[in-house]
C-alpha positions, 0 to 999 in steps of 0.5 A: 587913881592918883590925882593932883591939880591947882587953879592959878589966877592969871590976873586980879580980875577974872582969868585963871588957869586950872591944871590937873594930872591923873594917873590910873592903875588898871589891870586886865587879863585876856584869855583866848580859847580854842574849843574848851582849851585855853590857848593863850592867857595874858595879864597886863598892867596899864598905867595911863597918865592924863594931863589937862589944862583949861581957862576959866573966866569969872563974871 
């Protein structure tokens, strides 16, 4: 997994904006069998990206 983020203050008092990005690396294998025989086997590499933002208030 790769991850990067930053907190950006919006003003001098109490508001801020957190930004975050993540990239996952996932590999999987699916096997389909008919009785004792493997009918199909596939391998997949997944790489979803997740981006998040929010608002924080300090008090």
